DSSP file (Angstrom, degrees, kcal/mol; ACC not computed):
  #  RESIDUE AA STRUCTURE BP1 BP2  ACC     N-H-->O    O-->H-N    N-H-->O    O-->H-N    TCO  KAPPA ALPHA  PHI   PSI    X-CA   Y-CA   Z-CA
    1    1 A M    >         0   0    0      0, 0.0     3,-1.6     0, 0.0     4,-0.3   0.000 360.0 360.0 360.0 113.6  119.4   60.0  129.8
    2    2 A F  T 3   -     0   0    0      1,-0.3     0, 0.0     2,-0.1     0, 0.0   0.533 360.0 -83.7  57.5  11.0  119.0   63.7  130.3
    3    3 A G  T >  S+     0   0    0      1,-0.1     3,-0.7     2,-0.0    -1,-0.3   0.701  91.2 132.9  74.1  19.4  116.0   63.7  128.1
    4    4 A L  T <  S+     0   0    0     -3,-1.6    -2,-0.1     1,-0.2    -1,-0.1   0.813  75.4  40.2 -72.1 -29.0  117.9   64.0  124.8
    5    5 A F  T 3  S+     0   0    0     -4,-0.3    -1,-0.2     2,-0.1     2,-0.1   0.231  86.9 118.4-107.9  14.2  115.9   61.3  123.1
    6    6 A K  S <  S-     0   0    0     -3,-0.7     2,-0.2     1,-0.1     0, 0.0  -0.470  73.5-100.3 -77.4 153.1  112.4   62.1  124.4
    7    7 A K        -     0   0    0     -2,-0.1     2,-0.3     1,-0.1    -1,-0.1  -0.513  37.2-125.7 -72.0 138.9  109.7   63.0  121.9
    8    8 A K        -     0   0    0     -2,-0.2     2,-0.3    -3,-0.0    -1,-0.1  -0.644  20.9-121.3 -87.5 143.7  109.1   66.7  121.7
    9    9 A K        -     0   0    0     -2,-0.3     2,-0.6     2,-0.0    -1,-0.0  -0.620  17.0-136.7 -84.7 141.3  105.6   68.0  122.2
   10   10 A K        +     0   0    0     -2,-0.3    -1,-0.0     1,-0.1     0, 0.0  -0.872  26.3 171.0 -98.2 124.4  103.9   70.0  119.4
   11   11 A N        +     0   0    0     -2,-0.6    -1,-0.1     2,-0.1    -2,-0.0   0.207  33.2 129.3-113.7  12.8  102.1   73.0  120.6
   12   12 A A        -     0   0    0      1,-0.1     2,-0.1     0, 0.0    -2,-0.1  -0.499  60.0-120.8 -71.6 133.4  101.4   74.5  117.2
   13   13 A P        -     0   0    0      0, 0.0    -1,-0.1     0, 0.0    -2,-0.1  -0.376  28.2-109.7 -72.1 154.4   97.7   75.5  116.8
   14   14 A S     >  -     0   0    0      1,-0.1     4,-2.1    -2,-0.1     5,-0.2  -0.259  29.9-103.4 -76.9 169.5   95.7   73.9  114.0
   15   15 A R  H  > S+     0   0    0      1,-0.2     4,-2.4     2,-0.2     5,-0.2   0.904 122.5  51.9 -60.6 -42.6   94.6   75.8  110.9
   16   16 A E  H  > S+     0   0    0      1,-0.2     4,-2.5     2,-0.2    -1,-0.2   0.883 108.4  51.1 -63.2 -39.6   91.0   75.9  112.2
   17   17 A Q  H  > S+     0   0    0      2,-0.2     4,-2.4     1,-0.2    -1,-0.2   0.899 110.1  49.5 -66.1 -39.3   92.2   77.3  115.6
   18   18 A I  H  X S+     0   0    0     -4,-2.1     4,-2.5     2,-0.2    -2,-0.2   0.922 112.3  47.6 -64.3 -44.2   94.2   80.0  113.8
   19   19 A I  H  X S+     0   0    0     -4,-2.4     4,-2.5     2,-0.2    -2,-0.2   0.911 112.2  49.5 -63.5 -42.8   91.2   81.0  111.6
   20   20 A A  H  X S+     0   0    0     -4,-2.5     4,-2.3     1,-0.2    -1,-0.2   0.908 112.3  47.9 -63.0 -41.9   88.9   81.1  114.7
   21   21 A Q  H  X S+     0   0    0     -4,-2.4     4,-2.5     2,-0.2    -2,-0.2   0.907 112.1  49.2 -65.6 -41.8   91.4   83.3  116.5
   22   22 A A  H  X S+     0   0    0     -4,-2.5     4,-2.4     2,-0.2    -2,-0.2   0.902 111.5  49.3 -64.8 -41.0   91.8   85.6  113.6
   23   23 A T  H  X S+     0   0    0     -4,-2.5     4,-2.4     2,-0.2    -2,-0.2   0.916 111.7  48.7 -63.2 -43.5   88.1   85.9  113.2
   24   24 A Q  H  X S+     0   0    0     -4,-2.3     4,-2.3     2,-0.2    -2,-0.2   0.908 111.6  49.6 -63.6 -42.3   87.7   86.7  116.9
   25   25 A N  H  X S+     0   0    0     -4,-2.5     4,-2.5     2,-0.2    -2,-0.2   0.903 111.5  48.7 -63.2 -41.7   90.4   89.3  116.7
   26   26 A A  H  X S+     0   0    0     -4,-2.4     4,-2.5     2,-0.2    -2,-0.2   0.908 111.5  49.5 -65.4 -41.7   88.8   91.0  113.7
   27   27 A R  H  X S+     0   0    0     -4,-2.4     4,-2.0     2,-0.2    -2,-0.2   0.917 112.3  47.8 -62.6 -43.8   85.4   91.0  115.4
   28   28 A K  H  X S+     0   0    0     -4,-2.3     4,-2.2     2,-0.2    -2,-0.2   0.913 112.5  48.5 -64.3 -43.5   86.9   92.5  118.6
   29   29 A A  H  X S+     0   0    0     -4,-2.5     4,-2.6     1,-0.2     5,-0.3   0.898 109.8  52.5 -64.2 -40.5   88.8   95.2  116.6
   30   30 A R  H  X S+     0   0    0     -4,-2.5     4,-2.3     1,-0.2    -1,-0.2   0.890 110.3  48.2 -62.6 -39.7   85.7   96.1  114.6
   31   31 A E  H  < S+     0   0    0     -4,-2.0    -1,-0.2     2,-0.2    -2,-0.2   0.906 113.5  47.1 -66.3 -41.7   83.7   96.6  117.8
   32   32 A E  H  < S+     0   0    0     -4,-2.2    -2,-0.2     1,-0.2    -1,-0.2   0.893 116.8  42.4 -68.2 -40.4   86.5   98.7  119.3
   33   33 A I  H  < S-     0   0    0     -4,-2.6     4,-0.3    -5,-0.2    -2,-0.2   0.903 106.7-134.3 -74.6 -42.0   86.9  100.9  116.3
   34   34 A G     X  -     0   0    0     -4,-2.3     4,-1.9    -5,-0.3     5,-0.1   0.107  16.6 -95.8  96.3 147.5   83.2  101.3  115.5
   35   35 A D  H  > S+     0   0    0      1,-0.2     4,-2.1     2,-0.2     5,-0.2   0.866 120.4  54.4 -66.5 -38.6   81.3  101.0  112.3
   36   36 A E  H  > S+     0   0    0      1,-0.2     4,-2.0     2,-0.2    -1,-0.2   0.925 109.6  46.7 -63.8 -44.8   81.4  104.7  111.5
   37   37 A N  H  > S+     0   0    0     -4,-0.3     4,-2.5     1,-0.2    -1,-0.2   0.877 109.7  54.7 -65.7 -37.1   85.1  105.0  111.8
   38   38 A L  H  X S+     0   0    0     -4,-1.9     4,-2.3     1,-0.2    -1,-0.2   0.907 108.5  48.5 -62.2 -40.7   85.6  101.9  109.6
   39   39 A Q  H  X S+     0   0    0     -4,-2.1     4,-2.1     2,-0.2    -1,-0.2   0.874 110.7  51.0 -68.2 -36.4   83.5  103.5  106.9
   40   40 A K  H  X S+     0   0    0     -4,-2.0     4,-2.2     2,-0.2    -2,-0.2   0.917 111.5  47.8 -64.4 -42.8   85.5  106.8  107.2
   41   41 A M  H  X S+     0   0    0     -4,-2.5     4,-2.2     2,-0.2    -2,-0.2   0.897 110.6  51.2 -65.5 -39.9   88.8  104.8  106.9
   42   42 A A  H  X S+     0   0    0     -4,-2.3     4,-2.0     1,-0.2    -1,-0.2   0.900 110.4  49.3 -63.9 -40.8   87.4  102.9  103.9
   43   43 A A  H  X S+     0   0    0     -4,-2.1     4,-2.0     2,-0.2    -1,-0.2   0.893 109.9  51.5 -65.0 -39.8   86.4  106.2  102.2
   44   44 A A  H  X S+     0   0    0     -4,-2.2     4,-1.8     1,-0.2    -2,-0.2   0.895 109.3  50.4 -64.9 -39.8   89.9  107.7  102.9
   45   45 A L  H  X S+     0   0    0     -4,-2.2     4,-1.4     1,-0.2    -1,-0.2   0.885 108.7  51.8 -65.2 -38.4   91.6  104.6  101.3
   46   46 A K  H  X S+     0   0    0     -4,-2.0     4,-1.0     1,-0.2    -1,-0.2   0.888 108.0  52.2 -65.2 -38.0   89.4  104.9   98.2
   47   47 A R  H  < S+     0   0    0     -4,-2.0     3,-0.4     1,-0.2     6,-0.3   0.875 105.9  54.8 -65.0 -36.2   90.4  108.5   97.9
   48   48 A L  H  < S+     0   0    0     -4,-1.8    -1,-0.2     1,-0.2    -2,-0.2   0.850 108.9  47.9 -64.2 -33.5   94.1  107.6   98.1
   49   49 A E  H  < S+     0   0    0     -4,-1.4    -1,-0.2    -5,-0.1    -2,-0.2   0.665  89.1  98.2 -81.6 -16.7   93.6  105.1   95.2
   50   50 A D    >X  -     0   0    0     -4,-1.0     3,-1.3    -3,-0.4     4,-0.5  -0.614  67.5-148.7 -75.3 119.5   91.8  107.7   93.0
   51   51 A P  G >4 S+     0   0    0      0, 0.0     3,-0.8     0, 0.0    -1,-0.2   0.804  95.8  60.0 -60.1 -29.5   94.2  109.2   90.5
   52   52 A A  G 34 S+     0   0    0      1,-0.2    -5,-0.1    -3,-0.0    -2,-0.0   0.771 106.5  47.2 -69.4 -24.6   92.4  112.5   90.6
   53   53 A Q  G <4 S+     0   0    0     -3,-1.3    -1,-0.2    -6,-0.3     2,-0.1   0.480  91.8 103.8 -94.4  -4.6   92.9  112.9   94.3
   54   54 A Q  S << S-     0   0    0     -3,-0.8    -6,-0.0    -4,-0.5    -5,-0.0  -0.419  76.0-106.3 -81.8 154.3   96.7  112.1   94.3
   55   55 A S     >  -     0   0    0     -2,-0.1     4,-2.2     1,-0.1     5,-0.2  -0.257  30.8-109.5 -70.2 164.1   99.4  114.6   94.6
   56   56 A E  H  > S+     0   0    0      1,-0.2     4,-2.3     2,-0.2     5,-0.2   0.870 119.7  55.1 -64.7 -35.0  101.5  115.6   91.6
   57   57 A G  H  > S+     0   0    0      2,-0.2     4,-2.2     1,-0.2    -1,-0.2   0.912 108.7  47.0 -63.1 -42.8  104.5  113.8   93.0
   58   58 A K  H  > S+     0   0    0      2,-0.2     4,-2.2     1,-0.2    -2,-0.2   0.889 111.5  51.4 -66.4 -39.4  102.5  110.5   93.4
   59   59 A Q  H  X S+     0   0    0     -4,-2.2     4,-2.1     2,-0.2    -2,-0.2   0.898 109.7  50.0 -63.8 -39.7  101.2  110.9   89.8
   60   60 A A  H  X S+     0   0    0     -4,-2.3     4,-2.5     2,-0.2    -2,-0.2   0.904 109.0  52.1 -65.1 -41.1  104.7  111.4   88.5
   61   61 A Q  H  X S+     0   0    0     -4,-2.2     4,-2.4     1,-0.2    -2,-0.2   0.924 109.5  49.6 -59.6 -44.2  105.9  108.3   90.4
   62   62 A D  H  X S+     0   0    0     -4,-2.2     4,-1.4     1,-0.2    -1,-0.2   0.896 110.5  50.1 -63.1 -40.3  103.1  106.3   88.8
   63   63 A K  H  X S+     0   0    0     -4,-2.1     4,-1.0     1,-0.2    -1,-0.2   0.920 111.0  49.0 -63.8 -43.0  104.0  107.6   85.3
   64   64 A I  H >< S+     0   0    0     -4,-2.5     3,-0.5     1,-0.2    -2,-0.2   0.896 108.4  53.6 -64.5 -39.9  107.7  106.7   85.8
   65   65 A K  H 3< S+     0   0    0     -4,-2.4    -1,-0.2     1,-0.2    -2,-0.2   0.829 109.7  48.8 -63.0 -31.2  106.8  103.2   87.0
   66   66 A K  H 3< S+     0   0    0     -4,-1.4    -1,-0.2    -5,-0.2    -2,-0.2   0.668  96.1  94.3 -82.9 -17.0  104.7  102.6   83.9
   67   67 A M  S << S-     0   0    0     -4,-1.0     2,-0.2    -3,-0.5    -3,-0.0  -0.246  92.3 -84.9 -73.9 163.2  107.5  103.8   81.6
   68   68 A D     >  -     0   0    0      1,-0.1     4,-2.1     2,-0.0     5,-0.2  -0.491  34.5-134.2 -66.1 132.3  110.1  101.6   79.9
   69   69 A K  H  > S+     0   0    0      1,-0.2     4,-2.4    -2,-0.2     5,-0.2   0.868 104.6  51.7 -59.8 -40.0  113.0  100.9   82.2
   70   70 A G  H  > S+     0   0    0      2,-0.2     4,-2.4     1,-0.2    -1,-0.2   0.890 108.6  50.9 -64.8 -40.1  115.6  101.6   79.5
   71   71 A H  H  > S+     0   0    0      2,-0.2     4,-2.1     1,-0.2    -2,-0.2   0.910 111.3  47.8 -63.9 -43.6  114.0  105.0   78.7
   72   72 A V  H  X S+     0   0    0     -4,-2.1     4,-2.3     2,-0.2    -2,-0.2   0.915 111.7  50.4 -63.8 -43.4  114.0  106.0   82.3
   73   73 A A  H  X S+     0   0    0     -4,-2.4     4,-2.2     1,-0.2    -2,-0.2   0.906 109.4  51.0 -63.1 -41.8  117.6  105.0   82.7
   74   74 A D  H  X S+     0   0    0     -4,-2.4     4,-2.0     1,-0.2    -1,-0.2   0.918 110.8  48.5 -62.2 -43.3  118.7  106.9   79.6
   75   75 A N  H  X S+     0   0    0     -4,-2.1     4,-2.2     1,-0.2    -1,-0.2   0.887 110.3  51.2 -65.3 -38.7  116.9  110.1   80.9
   76   76 A L  H  X S+     0   0    0     -4,-2.3     4,-2.4     2,-0.2    -1,-0.2   0.895 108.5  51.9 -65.5 -39.0  118.6  109.7   84.3
   77   77 A K  H  X S+     0   0    0     -4,-2.2     4,-2.1     2,-0.2    -2,-0.2   0.911 109.5  50.1 -62.3 -42.1  122.0  109.4   82.7
   78   78 A I  H  X S+     0   0    0     -4,-2.0     4,-1.9     1,-0.2    -2,-0.2   0.922 111.1  48.8 -62.0 -44.6  121.4  112.6   80.7
   79   79 A I  H  X S+     0   0    0     -4,-2.2     4,-1.4     1,-0.2    -2,-0.2   0.910 111.4  49.4 -62.9 -43.0  120.4  114.4   83.9
   80   80 A L  H  X S+     0   0    0     -4,-2.4     4,-0.5     1,-0.2    -1,-0.2   0.867 110.3  50.5 -65.5 -36.3  123.4  113.2   85.8
   81   81 A E  H >< S+     0   0    0     -4,-2.1     3,-0.7     1,-0.2    -1,-0.2   0.854 107.4  54.2 -69.7 -34.3  125.7  114.3   82.9
   82   82 A E  H 3< S+     0   0    0     -4,-1.9    -1,-0.2     1,-0.2    -2,-0.2   0.815 102.2  58.5 -68.0 -30.5  124.2  117.7   82.8
   83   83 A D  H 3<        0   0    0     -4,-1.4    -1,-0.2     1,-0.2    -2,-0.2   0.665 360.0 360.0 -74.1 -16.4  124.8  118.2   86.5
   84   84 A K    <<        0   0    0     -3,-0.7    -1,-0.2    -4,-0.5    -2,-0.1   0.488 360.0 360.0 -73.9 360.0  128.6  117.7   86.1
């Protein structure tokens, strides 16, 4: 009656199909971008990760992230009180 109790079809791809599709997409993207451009992009990413190449703001962010949370909170409270 109206198809309420019919079995539903599964159209989900298998794990192997997903991996094959992802591999094919990566291969196609690599061909479109070109090997030279990929190497330039990889070099640029390595420079971003190098602390010597980072901006002073980024270096300060990294230092703050490594500091003790309580110490950072205390310093922020002091700064906020000074601004009043």
